[in-house]
N, C-alpha and C positions, 0 to 999 in steps of 0.2 A: 503494501500499500502506498502511496505517495507519502501519508503520514507517519511513517514506521522510519526512525529514529535510531540509529547503530549505536549501540556506546562503547563507551574511549573500551568494556574490558574485551567486547567482542572484536573490535580492530587490531587490540593489542596479540588476542589468541588466534586470531585468523593468521597475522604475521605469522604465529610459530610453525604453523602448517604448510608455509608456500615458499618457492622459491626466491630468490635473491629479485627477478624481474615481477613477478605475483608479488612480489610485496611494493618495489616502484612504483607498478600500476596503482595499487590501493591505497597505499600512503600518497600519494601522489592527489589522487581523486582527493582523499580526506583532506588534506591541507591546502589546496589549490577550490576547491569545491569546483572537480573539473567532471565532465563527461567523457565517459571510456570513450572515444572516440576525439575527445580532444587530447587526452590523453597517448592514445597510440600516432596522434601525427605530429606530436610535439616535436621541435627540432632544436637541436644546440645551441644556436643563435637567440631561446626565449629565456636564457637564463642571461641577466640583463644585472649592470651595477645596480639596480637598486630591486630588485627581485628576480622572481619569476613571473615573466610574461604570460599571460591565459587569455584567450578569443578564444572565447563558445562559437566554435561553427555553429552551433545551433540556433543561437540566439544571437550573435555578432556581439554580445557582451564582452569588454574589453576591461582587463585590470592588471597592475601587478600586485602580485603577493611579498610583502614586503620581507625582508630577512629579517630572521628569527633563528635559534638553536635548530630546531626543525627544521625549518625550509634548505639551512644552510648542510643540514647531515643531508638530508633526502638530496640534493642539490649535487655536491659531493662525491655522495654514493651512484648517482647518474651520470656523471660525466669521466667519472672513474671508467666504470663499466665501458662507458660508448668509447673513451679514448680505448680502452685496450681491443675493445672489435675493430675497430679504427685503422689501429696499427696493424692486427692480423691481417686486416685484410690488404693492407696494405703492401705488405710483404708475400701476396699473394697475386698484386698487382691488380686487384679491386678497388672498385671506386668504394668510398667513403660510404657509409650510410647516412639513408637522408633523414632517419629519423631517431630521436636520442634513444629511444626504447625500443631498443628495435632486437630483431634474432641475431645469433651467434654469426650468422650470413649476411648480416647488413640488410635482411630485407626486414619489411614492418610487419607487425605482429597483426592478424588479422583478430575482426570481431571473435570470432568462434574462439580463435585460441584462449585471447585474457577470459574469454568467457565460461571457457574450459576452467583455467588456471584456478579463478576464484570460486567455481562452482566444486573442484575436488579439494580446496582450502576449507569452503564449508563444510564439505562431507567427512574430514577429517575433525572438524569442531566438534559437529554433532555426533559422531564415533565419544570423542573424547569427553563429551558429558553426559552420554550415554540416552540421544534421545534419535530418533528415526529420520532416516534424510526428508528432507524438505520442513522438519519440525523450526527451524531457524529460519522466519518470515521474512528475510533483508534479500536485495539484491545489490550488484554492484552499484546501480543508479543510488542507492541510498545511501551511502557512503556520500555522495556528492550532498544530497539531501541534508545531513548531516552536518556538515559544514557549514552549511546556512544557519541552522539551527541553531549551532555552538552557537555560532557567530551571534543571533539574537539573542540570545541569553546573554551575552558577556556585554551588548551595550545595552540592554533592560538594566542588568543589573549594573551598570553603570549610572544609567539614568533613572532610573526606580526602583533601587535597591529591593523593596517590597512586592515587587511585580514577580513571582515565580511562573518559570516558563518549564522545570520541567517535566511537563507531562507531553509525549508526542501528542497529543491530541488537539492539542494550543501550536502546534507548527507544522503549519500547512504550506503546501505551495501560494497559497493564495496571499498569506500572511507575509509569506518571506517574498515576491516579488518587489515589494518596498528597501530592500534594502540589500540588493545588488550592488549598487555606485556605493554608500559606507562602508561598506566592508574591504573597501582597499583604499588604501591613504590617497592615491588618485588614479582617476580611471581615466583611460586614453577615449 
């Protein structure tokens, strides 16, 4: 459901059940409020001096997620991985990868490949928790939604600390559309 918010513990546990590239996709979506397609086409030059530039392909909304320790850790890991693949490809006389989160052969990950990584991680977490497959009712897109909800909570907590948004029922797509610009320090 669009109102479902993934809990921090769920993200952390999912990270333990995925590969490095799966973690980069998931954590990137969580940190940047990005859709899977935005993560799949991200390029090296989107890491800029101010932070990480994200332009949502679906909506055209563009923003820079400013540097903080989490964004920096993600970017360093992504760049180190990318540079290693780029170097391997250069030694083989092949062109550099076009996307930052690419396959080891330099090709872009397809939708189904990323979806499968996420699904496998979720199934491993369900098994760890003693749940049936499908009991965890969130999708990759839920990660993006959670970023906006978490940001909205922080903004409201600053403006009106007595206002509590901790239930997912209050965190809907309709209420979040208005906070897309304020979550970035400057929007493009």
